[in-house]
N, CA, C and O atoms as a GROMACS GRO file, in nm:
protein
  304
    1MET      N    1  -0.099   3.688  -3.177
    1MET     CA    2  -0.121   3.635  -3.041
    1MET      C    3  -0.160   3.749  -2.922
    1MET      O    4  -0.128   3.867  -2.906
    2SER      N    5  -0.253   3.646  -2.840
    2SER     CA    6  -0.310   3.724  -2.703
    2SER      C    7  -0.233   3.675  -2.617
    2SER      O    8  -0.158   3.577  -2.618
    3TYR      N    9  -0.272   3.794  -2.501
    3TYR     CA   10  -0.274   3.690  -2.387
    3TYR      C   11  -0.370   3.772  -2.285
    3TYR      O   12  -0.406   3.889  -2.295
    4ARG      N   13  -0.404   3.674  -2.180
    4ARG     CA   14  -0.493   3.704  -2.050
    4ARG      C   15  -0.422   3.789  -1.975
    4ARG      O   16  -0.308   3.832  -1.992
    5PHE      N   17  -0.535   3.816  -1.850
    5PHE     CA   18  -0.469   3.937  -1.759
    5PHE      C   19  -0.414   3.848  -1.667
    5PHE      O   20  -0.477   3.752  -1.621
    6GLY      N   21  -0.272   3.884  -1.634
    6GLY     CA   22  -0.170   3.756  -1.532
    6GLY      C   23  -0.100   3.636  -1.582
    6GLY      O   24  -0.030   3.548  -1.530
    7SER      N   25  -0.159   3.673  -1.742
    7SER     CA   26  -0.063   3.514  -1.796
    7SER      C   27   0.059   3.559  -1.842
    7SER      O   28   0.067   3.682  -1.843
    8SER      N   29   0.180   3.485  -1.888
    8SER     CA   30   0.267   3.537  -1.924
    8SER      C   31   0.295   3.513  -2.043
    8SER      O   32   0.367   3.586  -2.111
    9ARG      N   33   0.227   3.382  -2.090
    9ARG     CA   34   0.236   3.314  -2.203
    9ARG      C   35   0.122   3.245  -2.207
    9ARG      O   36   0.069   3.199  -2.106
   10PRO      N   37   0.060   3.228  -2.369
   10PRO     CA   38  -0.079   3.159  -2.394
   10PRO      C   39  -0.038   3.024  -2.326
   10PRO      O   40   0.065   2.988  -2.269
   11SER      N   41  -0.202   2.938  -2.364
   11SER     CA   42  -0.178   2.848  -2.290
   11SER      C   43  -0.171   2.754  -2.368
   11SER      O   44  -0.114   2.652  -2.330
   12PHE      N   45  -0.228   2.761  -2.497
   12PHE     CA   46  -0.225   2.711  -2.595
   12PHE      C   47  -0.084   2.616  -2.697
   12PHE      O   48  -0.072   2.527  -2.781
   13ASP      N   49   0.008   2.722  -2.609
   13ASP     CA   50   0.148   2.698  -2.667
   13ASP      C   51   0.239   2.589  -2.593
   13ASP      O   52   0.352   2.557  -2.628
   14VAL      N   53   0.162   2.535  -2.474
   14VAL     CA   54   0.183   2.448  -2.371
   14VAL      C   55   0.232   2.316  -2.395
   14VAL      O   56   0.176   2.232  -2.324
   15LYS      N   57   0.316   2.273  -2.467
   15LYS     CA   58   0.366   2.135  -2.504
   15LYS      C   59   0.379   2.013  -2.387
   15LYS      O   60   0.448   2.059  -2.296
   16LYS      N   61   0.349   1.909  -2.364
   16LYS     CA   62   0.347   1.816  -2.215
   16LYS      C   63   0.443   1.761  -2.302
   16LYS      O   64   0.442   1.752  -2.425
   17PRO      N   65   0.540   1.718  -2.206
   17PRO     CA   66   0.588   1.600  -2.198
   17PRO      C   67   0.565   1.451  -2.233
   17PRO      O   68   0.659   1.386  -2.279
   18VAL      N   69   0.445   1.395  -2.213
   18VAL     CA   70   0.375   1.297  -2.176
   18VAL      C   71   0.282   1.298  -2.280
   18VAL      O   72   0.250   1.406  -2.329
   19GLU      N   73   0.221   1.168  -2.331
   19GLU     CA   74   0.068   1.179  -2.441
   19GLU      C   75   0.007   1.046  -2.387
   19GLU      O   76   0.072   0.943  -2.367
   20LEU      N   77  -0.106   1.058  -2.370
   20LEU     CA   78  -0.215   0.929  -2.338
   20LEU      C   79  -0.162   0.862  -2.432
   20LEU      O   80  -0.106   0.885  -2.539
   21ASP      N   81  -0.205   0.734  -2.340
   21ASP     CA   82  -0.192   0.562  -2.399
   21ASP      C   83  -0.050   0.549  -2.416
   21ASP      O   84  -0.032   0.434  -2.377
   22LYS      N   85   0.081   0.603  -2.454
   22LYS     CA   86   0.190   0.610  -2.456
   22LYS      C   87   0.223   0.532  -2.285
   22LYS      O   88   0.149   0.530  -2.187
   23GLU      N   89   0.373   0.471  -2.306
   23GLU     CA   90   0.392   0.421  -2.206
   23GLU      C   91   0.568   0.482  -2.176
   23GLU      O   92   0.648   0.491  -2.270
   24TYR      N   93   0.609   0.525  -2.014
   24TYR     CA   94   0.735   0.578  -2.028
   24TYR      C   95   0.762   0.522  -1.859
   24TYR      O   96   0.670   0.504  -1.779
   25GLU      N   97   0.890   0.503  -1.833
   25GLU     CA   98   0.987   0.500  -1.705
   25GLU      C   99   1.076   0.560  -1.658
   25GLU      O  100   1.176   0.609  -1.712
   26ALA      N  101   1.034   0.558  -1.531
   26ALA     CA  102   1.087   0.697  -1.443
   26ALA      C  103   1.073   0.593  -1.306
   26ALA      O  104   1.023   0.481  -1.293
   27GLU      N  105   1.147   0.692  -1.205
   27GLU     CA  106   1.197   0.660  -1.104
   27GLU      C  107   1.104   0.742  -0.989
   27GLU      O  108   1.116   0.861  -0.959
   28ILE      N  109   1.013   0.651  -0.937
   28ILE     CA  110   0.913   0.747  -0.838
   28ILE      C  111   0.984   0.794  -0.751
   28ILE      O  112   1.046   0.726  -0.670
   29GLU      N  113   0.987   0.971  -0.759
   29GLU     CA  114   1.064   1.073  -0.627
   29GLU      C  115   0.996   1.085  -0.525
   29GLU      O  116   1.067   1.121  -0.431
   30ASP      N  117   0.914   1.075  -0.505
   30ASP     CA  118   0.755   1.100  -0.366
   30ASP      C  119   0.669   1.026  -0.374
   30ASP      O  120   0.642   0.954  -0.470
   31MET      N  121   0.615   1.035  -0.274
   31MET     CA  122   0.503   0.992  -0.248
   31MET      C  123   0.428   1.132  -0.260
   31MET      O  124   0.485   1.241  -0.247
   32SER      N  125   0.224   1.103  -0.300
   32SER     CA  126   0.151   1.259  -0.328
   32SER      C  127   0.123   1.238  -0.154
   32SER      O  128   0.204   1.180  -0.083
   33ARG      N  129   0.013   1.289  -0.110
   33ARG     CA  130  -0.059   1.279  -0.020
   33ARG      C  131  -0.200   1.214   0.001
   33ARG      O  132  -0.274   1.215   0.099
   34ARG      N  133  -0.213   1.158  -0.124
   34ARG     CA  134  -0.315   1.075  -0.078
   34ARG      C  135  -0.269   0.876  -0.150
   34ARG      O  136  -0.351   0.800  -0.203
   35GLY      N  137  -0.099   0.840  -0.122
   35GLY     CA  138  -0.027   0.783  -0.104
   35GLY      C  139  -0.006   0.724  -0.256
   35GLY      O  140   0.027   0.605  -0.262
   36ASP      N  141  -0.021   0.788  -0.365
   36ASP     CA  142   0.012   0.764  -0.505
   36ASP      C  143   0.174   0.812  -0.494
   36ASP      O  144   0.213   0.913  -0.436
   37GLY      N  145   0.228   0.746  -0.540
   37GLY     CA  146   0.360   0.777  -0.632
   37GLY      C  147   0.387   0.890  -0.711
   37GLY      O  148   0.294   0.932  -0.779
   38VAL      N  149   0.510   0.957  -0.717
   38VAL     CA  150   0.520   1.055  -0.755
   38VAL      C  151   0.657   1.075  -0.887
   38VAL      O  152   0.770   1.103  -0.847
   39ALA      N  153   0.634   1.060  -1.015
   39ALA     CA  154   0.755   1.052  -1.122
   39ALA      C  155   0.775   1.166  -1.178
   39ALA      O  156   0.678   1.241  -1.170
   40LYS      N  157   0.852   1.202  -1.225
   40LYS     CA  158   0.871   1.354  -1.320
   40LYS      C  159   0.936   1.329  -1.430
   40LYS      O  160   1.044   1.270  -1.430
   41ILE      N  161   0.881   1.370  -1.531
   41ILE     CA  162   0.953   1.342  -1.692
   41ILE      C  163   0.948   1.516  -1.735
   41ILE      O  164   0.846   1.583  -1.753
   42GLU      N  165   1.056   1.551  -1.742
   42GLU     CA  166   1.078   1.669  -1.758
   42GLU      C  167   1.039   1.790  -1.679
   42GLU      O  168   1.000   1.900  -1.719
   43GLY      N  169   1.059   1.742  -1.547
   43GLY     CA  170   0.998   1.808  -1.457
   43GLY      C  171   0.841   1.836  -1.434
   43GLY      O  172   0.794   1.908  -1.346
   44PHE      N  173   0.762   1.757  -1.541
   44PHE     CA  174   0.606   1.716  -1.518
   44PHE      C  175   0.596   1.633  -1.472
   44PHE      O  176   0.667   1.534  -1.491
   45VAL      N  177   0.495   1.643  -1.384
   45VAL     CA  178   0.477   1.565  -1.249
   45VAL      C  179   0.330   1.428  -1.352
   45VAL      O  180   0.243   1.434  -1.438
   46ILE      N  181   0.391   1.333  -1.263
   46ILE     CA  182   0.278   1.207  -1.326
   46ILE      C  183   0.253   1.121  -1.169
   46ILE      O  184   0.348   1.095  -1.096
   47PHE      N  185   0.082   1.078  -1.130
   47PHE     CA  186   0.121   1.039  -1.056
   47PHE      C  187   0.086   0.899  -1.083
   47PHE      O  188   0.008   0.870  -1.174
   48VAL      N  189   0.146   0.801  -1.001
   48VAL     CA  190   0.132   0.668  -1.041
   48VAL      C  191   0.077   0.602  -0.897
   48VAL      O  192   0.139   0.582  -0.792
   49PRO      N  193  -0.048   0.579  -0.927
   49PRO     CA  194  -0.093   0.457  -0.802
   49PRO      C  195  -0.050   0.370  -0.793
   49PRO      O  196   0.025   0.330  -0.883
   50ASN      N  197  -0.078   0.286  -0.665
   50ASN     CA  198   0.046   0.154  -0.641
   50ASN      C  199   0.180   0.121  -0.673
   50ASN      O  200   0.228   0.012  -0.703
   51THR      N  201   0.250   0.274  -0.659
   51THR     CA  202   0.395   0.246  -0.662
   51THR      C  203   0.444   0.271  -0.481
   51THR      O  204   0.367   0.282  -0.386
   52LYS      N  205   0.631   0.274  -0.478
   52LYS     CA  206   0.667   0.309  -0.344
   52LYS      C  207   0.775   0.425  -0.388
   52LYS      O  208   0.798   0.448  -0.507
   53GLN      N  209   0.823   0.479  -0.306
   53GLN     CA  210   0.933   0.600  -0.382
   53GLN      C  211   1.071   0.468  -0.352
   53GLN      O  212   1.100   0.381  -0.270
   54GLY      N  213   1.109   0.512  -0.444
   54GLY     CA  214   1.256   0.426  -0.472
   54GLY      C  215   1.243   0.343  -0.613
   54GLY      O  216   1.333   0.310  -0.690
   55GLU      N  217   1.118   0.323  -0.623
   55GLU     CA  218   1.092   0.220  -0.766
   55GLU      C  219   1.103   0.284  -0.889
   55GLU      O  220   1.036   0.382  -0.921
   56HIS      N  221   1.195   0.224  -0.964
   56HIS     CA  222   1.210   0.228  -1.090
   56HIS      C  223   1.080   0.157  -1.143
   56HIS      O  224   1.073   0.034  -1.136
   57VAL      N  225   0.971   0.234  -1.198
   57VAL     CA  226   0.853   0.163  -1.296
   57VAL      C  227   0.857   0.210  -1.430
   57VAL      O  228   0.918   0.307  -1.475
   58LYS      N  229   0.768   0.109  -1.501
   58LYS     CA  230   0.714   0.148  -1.614
   58LYS      C  231   0.558   0.165  -1.646
   58LYS      O  232   0.507   0.054  -1.658
   59PHE      N  233   0.475   0.259  -1.663
   59PHE     CA  234   0.369   0.358  -1.635
   59PHE      C  235   0.285   0.379  -1.780
   59PHE      O  236   0.350   0.432  -1.869
   60LYS      N  237   0.157   0.347  -1.807
   60LYS     CA  238   0.103   0.435  -1.944
   60LYS      C  239   0.009   0.518  -1.901
   60LYS      O  240  -0.082   0.493  -1.822
   61ILE      N  241   0.042   0.649  -1.973
   61ILE     CA  242  -0.077   0.767  -1.881
   61ILE      C  243  -0.236   0.746  -1.945
   61ILE      O  244  -0.280   0.732  -2.059
   62ILE      N  245  -0.270   0.748  -1.869
   62ILE     CA  246  -0.429   0.741  -1.870
   62ILE      C  247  -0.476   0.874  -1.875
   62ILE      O  248  -0.593   0.878  -1.912
   63ARG      N  249  -0.424   0.988  -1.850
   63ARG     CA  250  -0.482   1.088  -1.820
   63ARG      C  251  -0.371   1.233  -1.774
   63ARG      O  252  -0.298   1.261  -1.679
   64VAL      N  253  -0.407   1.287  -1.885
   64VAL     CA  254  -0.286   1.439  -1.893
   64VAL      C  255  -0.415   1.574  -1.878
   64VAL      O  256  -0.523   1.591  -1.935
   65GLY      N  257  -0.356   1.637  -1.792
   65GLY     CA  258  -0.356   1.785  -1.721
   65GLY      C  259  -0.327   1.860  -1.773
   65GLY      O  260  -0.248   1.856  -1.868
   66SER      N  261  -0.397   1.982  -1.714
   66SER     CA  262  -0.259   2.099  -1.757
   66SER      C  263  -0.152   2.121  -1.650
   66SER      O  264  -0.081   2.221  -1.656
   67LYS      N  265  -0.138   2.042  -1.563
   67LYS     CA  266  -0.058   2.095  -1.449
   67LYS      C  267   0.004   1.944  -1.480
   67LYS      O  268   0.098   1.947  -1.560
   68PHE      N  269  -0.030   1.821  -1.433
   68PHE     CA  270   0.028   1.682  -1.390
   68PHE      C  271  -0.030   1.556  -1.488
   68PHE      O  272  -0.101   1.596  -1.580
   69ALA      N  273  -0.020   1.481  -1.484
   69ALA     CA  274  -0.054   1.321  -1.548
   69ALA      C  275  -0.099   1.225  -1.472
   69ALA      O  276  -0.046   1.220  -1.361
   70ILE      N  277  -0.205   1.122  -1.501
   70ILE     CA  278  -0.201   0.990  -1.406
   70ILE      C  279  -0.178   0.878  -1.504
   70ILE      O  280  -0.236   0.854  -1.611
   71GLY      N  281  -0.065   0.806  -1.433
   71GLY     CA  282  -0.008   0.704  -1.486
   71GLY      C  283  -0.064   0.617  -1.399
   71GLY      O  284  -0.104   0.649  -1.287
   72GLU      N  285  -0.076   0.403  -1.489
   72GLU     CA  286  -0.116   0.342  -1.469
   72GLU      C  287   0.011   0.260  -1.487
   72GLU      O  288   0.089   0.277  -1.580
   73LEU      N  289   0.030   0.150  -1.371
   73LEU     CA  290   0.126   0.074  -1.337
   73LEU      C  291   0.138  -0.032  -1.454
   73LEU      O  292   0.043  -0.107  -1.477
   74VAL      N  293   0.247  -0.039  -1.522
   74VAL     CA  294   0.273  -0.156  -1.604
   74VAL      C  295   0.348  -0.246  -1.585
   74VAL      O  296   0.322  -0.358  -1.627
   75GLN      N  297   0.468  -0.216  -1.512
   75GLN     CA  298   0.558  -0.302  -1.453
   75GLN      C  299   0.644  -0.232  -1.385
   75GLN      O  300   0.712  -0.138  -1.425
   76ALA      N  301   0.635  -0.315  -1.208
   76ALA     CA  302   0.768  -0.239  -1.161
   76ALA      C  303   0.887  -0.242  -1.164
   76ALA      O  304   0.951  -0.153  -1.108
   0.00000   0.00000   0.00000
């Protein structure tokens, strides 16, 4: 196993707690600067547009990045 300079672990080992096209439920904990709701699953940030802080929502993951995911509201 090789490491890059400044990296404490290789990036290919990082498993995301969410998967593309799967549905999840969570509470919107905060709002982003752009106005999207912010939910977290196992500490992993998911931005969910068209939601408000305090709502418990169901969403489908439409994009997964290295540090966050984007969800699409399924049910408020």
